[in-house]
C-alpha positions in Angstrom: -18.4 -10.1 -20.2 -15.4 -8.1 -19.2 -14.9 -10.2 -16.0 -14.8 -13.5 -17.9 -12.4 -12.0 -20.4 -10.1 -10.8 -17.5 -10.3 -14.2 -15.8 -9.4 -15.9 -19.1 -6.5 -13.6 -19.6 -5.2 -14.0 -16.0 -5.6 -17.8 -16.2 -2.6 -17.7 -18.6 -0.4 -15.8 -16.2 2.2 -17.9 -14.2 2.0 -17.7 -10.5 -0.8 -16.3 -8.4 -2.8 -13.2 -9.5 -5.5 -11.9 -7.1 -7.9 -9.1 -7.8 -10.7 -7.1 -6.3 -13.0 -4.5 -7.9 -16.0 -2.8 -6.4 -17.5 0.4 -5.0 -16.3 1.3 -1.5 -18.8 -0.1 1.0 -20.5 -2.3 -1.6 -20.2 -5.9 -2.5 -17.4 -6.4 -5.1 -18.4 -6.9 -8.7 -15.3 -9.0 -9.5 -12.9 -10.9 -7.4 -10.2 -13.4 -8.2 -8.4 -15.3 -5.4 -9.1 -12.2 -3.3 -8.2 -13.9 0.0 -5.0 -15.4 -1.2 -2.1 -14.0 0.8 0.9 -12.4 -0.9 4.1 -10.9 0.5 3.0 -7.3 1.2 6.1 -5.5 -0.2 5.4 -1.7 0.2 1.5 -2.0 0.2 1.8 -2.4 4.0 2.8 1.3 4.2 -0.9 2.3 3.8 -1.7 0.6 7.2 1.3 2.4 8.7 0.0 5.7 7.4 -3.5 5.0 9.0 -1.9 4.0 12.3 0.0 7.3 12.4 -3.1 9.4 11.8 -5.1 7.5 14.3 -2.4 8.0 16.9 -2.2 11.7 16.1 -6.0 12.1 16.5 -5.9 10.3 19.8 -3.2 12.7 21.0 -0.4 10.0 21.2 1.7 11.5 18.5 2.3 14.9 17.0 2.7 14.6 13.3 4.5 17.9 13.1 7.0 17.2 15.8 10.6 16.5 14.6 11.9 13.0 15.2 15.5 11.7 15.0 16.5 10.2 11.7 18.6 7.2 12.6 19.3 4.1 10.5 19.0 1.6 13.4 15.9 -0.3 14.4 14.8 -2.9 16.9 14.0 -6.3 15.3 10.6 -7.9 15.7 12.4 -11.1 16.6 13.1 -11.1 20.4 16.8 -11.2 21.2 17.9 -10.4 17.6 20.4 -7.5 17.1 19.2 -4.2 15.8 19.0 -3.9 12.0 19.5 -1.2 9.4 18.3 -0.3 5.9 20.4 -0.4 2.8 20.6 2.9 1.0 20.8 1.3 -2.4 17.6 -0.6 -1.7 15.5 2.5 -1.1 13.7 4.9 -3.4 14.2 8.3 -1.8 17.5 10.1 -1.3 15.8 12.9 0.5 15.2 10.8 3.6 18.8 9.5 3.6 20.1 13.0 3.3 18.4 13.7 6.7 20.2 10.9 8.5 21.9 12.3 11.6 19.4 15.1 12.0 15.7 15.3 12.5 12.6 15.5 10.3 8.9 16.0 11.0 6.9 12.8 11.3 4.4 14.1 8.8 7.1 14.6 6.2 8.4 11.1 6.8 4.9 9.6 6.5 4.6 11.4 3.1 7.9 10.2 1.8 6.9 6.7 2.9 4.0 6.9 0.5 4.9 9.2 -2.4 8.5 7.8 -2.8 7.9 4.5 -1.0 10.9 5.1 1.2 11.9 2.1 3.3 13.9 4.2 5.8 11.0 6.6 6.3 8.7 3.6 6.8 10.8 2.0 9.6 11.1 5.4 11.3 7.3 5.7 11.2 6.8 2.2 12.5 9.3 3.0 15.3 7.2 6.0 16.4 3.7 4.3 16.2 4.5 0.7 17.0 3.5 -2.5 15.2 0.4 -3.1 17.4 -1.1 0.2 16.2 -0.5 -1.0 12.6 -2.3 -4.2 13.4 -5.2 -2.2 14.9 -5.5 -0.2 11.6 -5.9 -3.5 9.7 -8.5 -4.8 12.1 -10.6 -1.6 12.1 -10.7 -1.7 8.3 -12.2 -5.2 8.5 -9.1 -6.9 7.1 -9.1 -10.7 7.8 -5.8 -12.0 6.7 -3.3 -9.2 6.3 -0.4 -9.0 8.8 2.3 -6.4 9.4 4.7 -8.3 11.6 8.0 -6.5 11.1 9.8 -3.6 9.6 11.4 -3.6 6.2 14.7 -5.5 5.9 14.3 -7.0 9.4 15.9 -10.2 8.1 16.2 -11.8 11.5 12.4 -11.6 12.0 11.8 -12.8 8.4 14.1 -15.8 8.9 12.1 -16.6 12.1 8.8 -16.7 10.1 7.6 -13.2 11.1 6.3 -11.6 7.8 4.3 -8.9 6.2 1.3 -10.3 4.2 -1.7 -8.8 2.4 -4.7 -9.9 0.4 -6.5 -8.1 -2.4 -9.7 -8.0 -0.4 -8.0 -6.6 2.7 -6.2 -3.9 0.7 -9.6 -3.0 -0.9 -11.2 -2.8 2.6 -8.5 -0.5 3.9 -8.5 1.9 1.0 -12.3 1.7 0.7 -12.7 2.8 4.3 -10.4 5.7 3.7 -12.5 6.8 0.7 -15.8 6.5 2.6 -14.3 8.0 5.8 -13.4 11.2 4.0 -17.1 12.1 3.7 -18.6 10.7 6.9 -17.3 9.4 10.3 -15.8 5.9 10.0 -13.7 3.4 11.8 -10.2 4.6 10.7 -10.0 8.3 11.3 -11.9 11.6 11.2 -13.2 12.8 7.8 -10.4 15.4 7.8 -7.8 12.7 8.6 -9.1 10.3 5.9 -9.1 13.2 3.4 -5.5 14.1 4.3 -4.4 10.5 3.8 -6.1 10.2 0.5 -4.3 13.4 -0.6 -1.0 11.7 0.2 -1.9 8.6 -1.7 -3.0 10.7 -4.7 0.5 12.3 -4.7 2.2 8.9 -5.0 4.9 9.2 -7.7 5.2 5.5 -8.7 2.6 5.3 -11.4 3.7 2.4 -13.6 0.9 0.0 -12.8 -2.7 0.9 -11.9 -2.3 4.6 -12.8 -0.8 3.7 -16.2 -4.1 2.1 -17.2 -6.1 5.3 -16.6 -6.6 8.4 -18.7 -4.0 11.1 -18.0 -5.2 13.2 -15.0 -7.5 10.7 -13.5 -7.5 11.0 -9.7 -6.4 7.8 -8.0 -5.4 7.3 -4.4 -3.1 4.4 -4.5 0.0 2.5 -3.3 2.0 -0.2 -5.0 4.7 -2.6 -3.9 7.3 -4.6 -5.6 10.2 -6.9 -5.0 11.5 -9.5 -7.4 8.7 -11.9 -8.0 6.0 -9.7 -6.5 4.1 -6.7 -7.9 1.0 -5.2 -6.4 -1.2 -2.2 -7.1 -4.0 -1.1 -4.8 -6.1 2.1 -5.1 -9.4 3.9 -5.2 -10.2 5.6 -8.6 -12.2 8.8 -8.6 -13.7 9.3 -12.2 -15.3 12.6 -13.1 -18.2 10.8 -14.6 -18.9 7.9 -12.3 -18.7 7.0 -8.6 -15.4 6.0 -7.1 -14.3 2.4 -7.2 -11.6 0.3 -5.4 -9.3 -1.8 -7.6 -6.5 -4.1 -6.3 -4.3 -6.4 -8.2 -1.8 -8.5 -6.4 0.7 -10.7 -8.3 3.2 -13.2 -7.2 4.7 -14.2 -10.5 7.9 -14.5 -12.5 6.6 -11.6 -14.6 7.6 -9.3 -11.8 11.3 -9.2 -12.6 12.1 -5.5 -12.0 12.9 -3.5 -8.9 16.1 -5.3 -7.7 18.2 -3.3 -5.3 15.5 -0.6 -4.8 15.4 0.3 -8.5 11.9 1.1 -9.9 11.5 -0.3 -13.4 8.5 -1.2 -15.5 8.2 -4.9 -16.1 5.6 -7.4 -17.5 3.7 -7.4 -14.2 3.4 -3.6 -14.3 1.9 -3.9 -17.8 -0.4 -6.7 -16.7 -1.8 -4.6 -13.8 -2.2 -1.6 -16.2 -4.1 -3.8 -18.6 -6.5 -4.8 -15.8 -6.9 -1.2 -14.7 -7.7 0.0 -18.2 -10.4 -2.7 -18.7 -12.0 -1.9 -15.3 -12.0 1.8 -16.3 -13.9 0.9 -19.4 -16.5 -0.7 -17.3 -16.7 2.0 -14.6 -20.3 2.9 -15.4 -21.4 -0.7 -15.0 -20.0 -1.3 -11.5 -22.8 -2.1 -9.0 -23.2 0.5 -6.2 
């Protein structure tokens, strides 16, 4: 069986590798340490995106309104000084070029996903608030994932305030977006869920899950990486089979790329691509 083969392969990988595969809304067909927590890296940006759209639909935010682009943020640690992002640790010069001016919140949300901009992420969190991000996780049915601080909030990190995810929770969040695009769901309206999926489909970092799929396959996904961590989470939309959620989270020495904001392919990328390719081969056999 493909799942036994994947487990045997991942048993040889150093560190912790978690996985979740299944149709949105159905029981998973394969899990591996799916409730183990990992440092979230940039996968937490999906929950921020959901929180923004929920706030917009509730009338609390206007996604098309310009917001100031400033590189200074309140720490999640009470009493700590404000913190800033490092430009050389980001992935999107376009957002940095806007510093000192304004930019539409919708554009910042898109740059947060498609280029994984840390500066855009903190600007979005500043507009919507961390409690709204926590609510997005809760409404998706997540059980262990936490978005406790902004990116590079080192005072909060040193105080034990962190951003954590699990493979199961990421699958729940993305699965609800996929289901919510066709019927009312707990996250947003069908139009809102469809708009968020379109942003996730446009994501430009395609070195892991997407690399294991045939060229042109539609996948709404977000990845995250820092040294020692590489995650890929998405929903794949085959032309010849129903959609399926796939999440692979790795905390491993194989994830040795991405220092100082640089995006590079490493062994962890290739591992996730291998899992993605094997699941693609089994797409017709996934229980619905």
